[in-house]
N, C-alpha and C positions, 0 to 999 in steps of 0.2 A: 760206553757209562752212560745211565742215565741220570734227565734231566737233575741237577739240583738243587736247591735256593739258597739264595744268600744265604740263610742262615746255617742249613744241609753243608752249604759249600764251607763255612766260618768252621762251622767244627768237625765236620773232616779234614782240614789241612791241621786243626790244631793236634788232631789224635794223629794225624802220621809225626807230626814233630816232634807228638810225643814217645810213638814208638823207636821210631828214629833211634830220638836219644837212651829212650835204654836199654836200646836193642845195641849201641856204641860203647856207653856204658859199661855194659857186660864181655864188650870185646866180642859180641857175635856176628858173623857175618850173617848175606841174606839165605843162603843156604841154611846157616847151624838154625834163625830161629823157624824157620818155613817146617824143618823136620821139627827142632821138638812141639810149636805150634800146631804142627797135623796141616798145612792148611799150605798152596801151591809158591813156588818163591812168585807170580809172577803177582799172586793178591799182596803177598807184602813188599814188594815193591806199587804197584799201585794204593795198597794203602796210606805206604810215607809218603809219595807224594799228596795227598789227599788227592786221589784222581777221584775216586769211589766211596759209596756212601755204605757202608760192609756193612752186614748182619751180625744182631745180635752173637749169635753161638758162635761167627769168624772173629768176633772185637773182646769176649770172653773164650777162647782157643789162643787169641795171643796176650791177654793180662795176662793170664794164670803163666804161659810161660813163661813170660817177661817176671811174672812173681807182685804185680805190682797191683792187682786187682782190676774191677775196670773204672771204679770210678776216677782211679788214677786218669787213665787214658783218654780219660776226658774232664779231667784239669785236673793239673798236679798239685797235691795235697800239698796244703800250708800248715807253715809251724803250728797255728795256731790251733786252740785246743775247742771252738765256738766257732762252726765256722752258719752260717745266715741263707738258705737258699731261696731268693725268693719268689710269688708269684710269677709264673710264666719265663724263670729263667734256668729249667732245668735242662737234661740235654734229651733230645727227643731222640732215640736212637733206634724203634719200632715205626713204622707208617702202612697199614695196614688199609687192602685196595678198598676197604667201604667206610676209610675215617677214621680208623681206630690208630692211635697212637701208645707206644709207652714213653714214658718218658722217667727218665734218671732226675730224683732231685736229692737225693743224697746219698754219702757212703760213706767207709771209713778205710783205714790203712793198714795192706798186710800184718802176720798175717792172714789173722779173723778179720774179714771180710763182711761188712753188713753193707748190705741196699737195700733203698728205698728209692719202688717208683710210683705213678701212677698214672695205669693205665689205663686208657679207652677204647673197647670196640663198637665199629658202625655194626648196623644186622647183616649174620654173614660171615664182618670178620672172625679171621683163625692163629695163632700164635702155633706155632709148634718151636718146643727145643730139645734140645741132644740135653743127655743125662749130661751135670754141672761134678765138680771135682766129691771126689769121696766124701757123704758124711754134711752134702750143703741139704739146704733145708729152707723150705717156703711157707709164707704165711700168704696170705686171702682172704682183704678184708673186700666184701661189695658195699659196694658205694650207690649205685646206682643199677637199676634194672638186672637185668638177673647172669647168668651163662653157666656153662660149664666144666668142666676140670675135668678133662685124660689125667689119669695117672696111671702107667707100667698097665695099661687095660682095662684098667676103675673107670667109670664114667661120673662123676658127679655133678648134681647141679644147683649150684648157691644162686637164693632170688638175694632180694639187698637188704643188707645187715646180714648176713650170715659170713663166716668162718671157717677155713682153713686151714688144718698142719698138715705137712705134704711133704719127705721125700724128692729134693730135688737133681737125686744123681741117679731120678732114671727116669727113660723116653717121657717128658712130659705137651699136653698144650693150654694154652685158653682158650675157649669160642663162644661167641655172640650168635647161636642157632636163631634168635626170635628176630622179632620185627622192630625193637626200638633197639638203642645203644642202651647201653652198658659202661661200670666202670665201673675199676677196682684198686685198692690200695694193694702191692704186693713186695711186701720183704726178704728177701734172700739174706742168708747167712753159711755163706763160704770157706771154710776151717781150712787154714795151712796152703795158703795159695803160697807158688809156690812153690815147693817142695820140693813137689814132684819134676820139675824140671830144674829146681838144688844138685838134685840128686843123679838125674842124669849130663849133667854141663858140669861139677864136679872132680 
C-alpha cells in the first residue's frame, strides 16, 4: 500500500464507508460489485477498508456500478439544494508525480451527474482516462500555463484562456509537456449514471 497522508487517509476511509453502504443497500456481495464494476474483488475489499487511495478510474467504475455518481462517493448527498465547497475543501482524488493535483470541487446527484474539477499539472505531468459512460461530455478551460488534451488519438494544444469541449466516452488524457506548471478547470457531464448497472442487476 502506498503511504497516505492524514487527509488522503481520511478521504479513503470516507469513500470506503460510502461504497460499503451503497453495496449493502443493494444487497450485493463483494463479488457482485466487483463483477458489475469490472474491478477485482481484492480492490473492492481494499477500497471498503480504506486501505488504498484508488485511482479516479477505479472510483468512476465503482460509482457508476453503484449508480450514485463519483461526487456521492466523496461526500454523501445532502437534502439541501445549495451546497458550498470552500477553498481548500475539495476532495483531492489524483496526485501527479510532478506535483499536479485533481480536486473534485462540486458535483450533482444521479441520474445526470455533473462534476466540477480544479486540476493542476506540474511540468511533465500526465493524466490518462479511460472512456466514461456513453454520452459523457467534458469541458476544459485553461486558467494558467498551457496543456495538451489527447482525445481519441487527436492532440490539441490549449494555452491560457483557451477552452475545449469534447466527448468523454472515448480515451482521453491531459498533459503538461512544458517547463512550467499549468492549471485548468474541468467540467464532466455523465448522463444516466447507474442505468447500466440497474439493467444488469434487475
